N, C-alpha and C positions, 0 to 999 in steps of 0.2 A: 875497196878500201874504207875504213874509217877515220876520221878524223874528229877532233873535237866538237861537241855538239850539246846542245841542253835537252832535255828529254822529252817523251810521253807515250795505253789501249784499255779497253773499260773491263771491269770485273762485276761481279752481280752487285746489287745493290745490299748493303747491310743495315741494320737496326742496331742504333745504340744499346749500351747495356741499361736495362730499366732501372728508374729509381726506384726507391722505397713507394710502397701501395700510400697516395696522397690521404692525409688524414684531415680533417674539420680545420679551416684557417681558424688564427688567431681572432680573438674578438675583443680583447682589452689591450691598451697602450703596454702596459708591462710585459704581456704574453708576447706580442709582436716585437718589442724591444729585446727579449730573450731570446726569441726565435733567430733573430737577425744575428745576434750575437753568436748563436751555435753556428749558424750559416757561415758567419766570417770563420770561424775556428776550423770547422771542417775544410773550408777552401783553403786556408794556409796549409793545413796538412796533406792536401792533395786528394781530399775525399770528395772529387767534384760531384759524382750524383747525389751523395746525400746532400752537400751544400746546395746545389742547384734545386733540388726538390723543396729545401726550406726557404730559400729565397723566393721561389712560385709560391709558396704558400702564403707569403708576406704579401706578396703582391696582389693576391686574391683579395686580401682584406682591405687593401688601399690601392687600387687598380689606378687611380689619378696619379700616384706619386710617381712622378719622373725619377725619382733617386732610387725608388725600390725597383721600378722597370729598368733603371741603369744597371742595379745589383745584378738583378736577372741574367740582364745582357752580359755583362762581364764575365758571370760566372760559367755560362755557356761557351763565351771566348776562350776563357781558360781551358776548359774541358775539351774543347775542340783542337786547340793548339796541342795540348798533352796529348790527345788521342792522334792527331797526324804524325806528333814525333815517333808514334810507337808502330807507325807503318800501316795505319787504318784510315786510309783517306775516305772512303764511302759512309764510313760512321762520322767521320769529323764535317763531311758535308752536311749531314742532318744535324748535327749539334751547331753549327755555325748559323743554320737558319732558324732553329730554335733562338738563340740569341737577336738574330735579325728580325724577329716577330714583335720584339720588344723595343729594340732600337734601329729601325732600317736603315738608317744613315751612318751607323758606326762604321767609322774606317776600317778599325782593326777586324771587325767581324766581315766586312765585305772583303777584304785582303784575305782574310782566312779561308772564305769560301772559296773564293779566285783559286788559289793555291791547293786548295785540298780538290778541286776539280782538276787540275793539272794534272797534280800526283795520280787521279783516279782514272786517268786517260779521258778526261771529258774536256779537252782544250778549248771546244768550242763553247762550251758551258761557261768557260772561266771568263770570257770576254765580258760580259754584262758587270759583273759584281766587281771585276776590276776596274773597269773604266770608272764605275760609280764610285769606287775607292779614290781614283786618281783627281775625280771632279771634288771629291770632299777634302783630298789631304793632298799635298804636292810632296807624296813619298816618291825618290827617284829608283827605289827599287821596284816598284810599282810599273812604273813608266817603263823601265828596261825589259820587264818581263812581258808586258804587251808589247813592245818593240820585238820579242823574241816569238811571241805567238803570231803578231801578223806577219812576221817575215816568214816564218813555215809555211803560213797559208797564201803566201805568194803576193801580200800586198805591200809593198816596197813604201807606198806612199803613208799608210797609216803607220808603219813602223818609225819613218823618218819624222815625223809628228811627234810621236812620244819622246825621242831621244832628242829633238832639238829643245824640246822643253825643258828636259833635265839640264842638257849643255849653255842653255839660256841663264840657268839659276847658278850652275856650278858647272864651267868650263872644262874645269880639269878633273871632272868625274871618268876616269878611264875606262868601265865597262862600257858607258855611253859612247864616248869616243870611237873604242874599239869595235863596236857593233856598227856606227854609223860609218865607219870608213870601209867596213866589210859589205854592207847592204849599198853603199854608193859607189864599190867596185862594181858589185854585180850588177847594177842597174846600166852603170856605162859598157860593161860587156855584152849586157842582154838587150840592150837598145835594138829596136828593130825587130828583135825577134817573133814569131808568130806563135800563138798560143792555143792549143787545142785541149779540152777538158773532156776526159772520160767518167764513166762512174767511180773508178779509181786511181785516174792519174790526170795529172794538170802538165803537158806535155808542152815544151818551150823548143823552137828550131828556127833556122834560118829561112825566110822567104825563098820560095821556088824549088825546094824540096820536092824531090820526085813523087806522085802520089804513091807509086808502088812501093816505095821506100817508107814512107810514112805510114802507109797500112802493115807492113811486115814489121816496122818497129813496134806498132801499136800490138800486134798479133803476138810478138814475143815478151811484151812486158805482162800481158794478160796471161801467159803460158808461164812465165817466172813467176807471177802472184801466186798461180795455182799451186806450182809445185812446192814452193816454200810454205803456204799457208796449210797444204797436206800434211806437211811433216811437222811444222810447229804448231798449228792448231789455231792460230790466230792472226788476224789482219790487222794494220793501221786501222782507227776508226776514221782518220780523215784521208782526202786524198793526197798521196804522194806525189811532188812536183820533180820531174825529171828535166834537165836542162842540157841540151846538144850544143856544145862549143867548137869553135876551131881550136886547135893545139895552142897557140898563142892567147886565145881569151881563155883558155881553161887555166893556164898557168897563171894569169893576171888574178884570176878570181880565187882558186883553190890554193895557190902559192905553194905545191908539194912538188915533189921529185919529178923529174923527166920521165921516169919509167911508168909511172904511175897510169893505169888505163881506165879508172873509175875512182868514183869518191862519194861516201853519204857524210853529209853533216848535217843533216836533217833534210836535205834534198839529194838527189841522185844527180851527179854532174858526171858527164861523160865527153871525153875529147875526141869527139869521130869526124869533125869538120864535115866536108859536103858530101863524103862518100862512106856508108856504112862499113864496117867491120866485116868478114865472112859470116854467115849465119851462125855457126857453131860456136865462133870465139865469141860474137855478141849475146847469144843465148846465156853463155857462161859468165860473162860480165854481169849482166841483167839479173841473173840469179843472185850473185854474189852481192851486189848492191841493194837488191831489195832485200834479201836474207838480214842485211845490217841494218836496215828499215824495221824491220819485224823484231829481232832482237832488241832493239833500241826502247820500243815500244814496250816489249814484254818483259825486260829488266828496269824499266822506267831509267834508262839511260845511266844505269849503274853496272852494267856487265864490263870486266875490265877488258882490254884491246885483245889479250892473248884468245879468251873467249870468243870475241865478236869474230875475230878472223880466224880463228879454226873452225867454228861452227859455219860461218859464211861459205868457207872453202867446202867444207865436208857436204855443205847442201847443195853446192854446184857440182859435186860428184869428183873432186880433186882426188886423186891416188894418193894414199899413203905411202911411204917408204920404209918397207919393212927392214931394212938394214942401215935407218937412219943411226947415227953417232953422233955424241956432242963432246967434245974435248971439256976437262975441268969439271966443275961442279953447277951444272945449269938449276937456275930458280926460276920461279915465275915472275919475280923481281925484274931480273937479267933478261927475260923472255920481252917483258913490256920494253924495255930500252932498246932491246935489236929489232922488236918491228919497227920502232921510228927512226932506226938508224938510217943516214942519209946514202950509205953506199949499199949499193943493188945486191952485193952479194952476200951482205950480211942479213940485210933486210929480207932477202930470199929464205935464208936459213932461218929467220924468226918464223916466217910464215910456215915453212915445213915443221918445224917443232910445234909451232900452235896447234896446227891440224894434228900431227901425232899425238899430242894432249888429248885433244877433243875426240879424237877417235877412241883412244883408251875410255875416256870417260863415257862414251858411247856403248861400248863393250861391255860396260859393268852396271849399266843400268838404261840403255836406249834411250829414246827420245823422251820417254813420259818422265825421267829420272832428270834429264837436260830442262825440261820444261819447268820442273819442280824447282831446280836450282834458280832458273831465272826469275820465277816468280818469287821466290824469296828473296831474291836482291832487289826485285822491284817493291817488296815490301818494308825495304831498309836495313836486312840483313847483312853483315858484311858477307865476303867471300867466306873467311874463316870460319864464320859462323854456319854460313849456309852449307859448306861441302860436306861437313861430318853428318848434318842433318837429313842431307840425301844419299850419300854414299857409305857412311858407318866408317868414316877414318878420316881422321885430321888431315887438312891440307898439309903440313910437314909429312906425315905420314905417305901421303901420294907423294910428294915431291922426292921423299927419299927410293921410292921405289921406282919411280920415273929415271932418277939420277943412274940406278944400277941398271936398269935396263939400256938408257942411251949413253951410257957411259962404257958399255961393252962389257 
């Protein structure tokens, strides 16, 4: 099962578009003023490569001028944010770094570099610039993002430090309050749990677990990872945290329905108590939840829930009901609501429909098309734009076809 989570895997390093071939730097004050005015006009028109090239030529003539260095830094900052908004985080990283060469302590550039690193799936590289930005400027959003990053790295202490910094200044900051309450709940429930680190996982469980059970769980986690990565082609860059709770602790932390057998919210959480489920059931759960972790990274947290749950079930090997029928006029919006329904029967129906829909997409394009769909979502495309680019049909056309089949 997937619950609300923030996002984050890596892609190839990209090179930003090249600016015009540099020309000789101006040598007179009037030339310099004219060049700067032209750069400002180009910047205002959104022609960032040409604007930054001209600002850079101006600073070549007057490298000691803080104002001109600031012009270059702000130009690359604007270019970086524009590039990031267009879904090209690797290019944005390079642009923010260009700006930081001129102004190493600029909080907006540091913040941009950190956020672009997160969007590029390099959360580990985001910490340094974000910490530097937080030290220069008291930006609550930077502190909350850092708290999310540290929470995902299973560093509750650092996460709480950043959240308390925000709440000292603004006790009513709701995102910080909510995340603080969540992390404190988890810390209480996980107090005393033992921690084991492997190359791909951080596993937390109760003291006294049988060595045989520990070995079996670690082997099944490794097998689940291999199975999912073989189909989806990628794995999370960072270790995935897996926490084993008693049933009561799981409910306290996850706050989900009693029928839920596992959860991914940035970490895999399992209500297994002191005894592991039967091997086949545990294998199914681990594949399902690890699939959520990989889908989350591939789509940069932008995959709709129906895609998450349908694909996770497909990867675990859940059978599709060929006789599935759905009354009324089912829509993907309605399916999203059904998956979150508190009634077990209605939620189960949502899972069955999501599996059917994803299998239909797999029949149309296989796993390569599915990976392309998630990559497009990860670059910031909407599901409405990504689906026709991958499958050649608008989402509404697919929904019409699904309604005709599922409606009998």
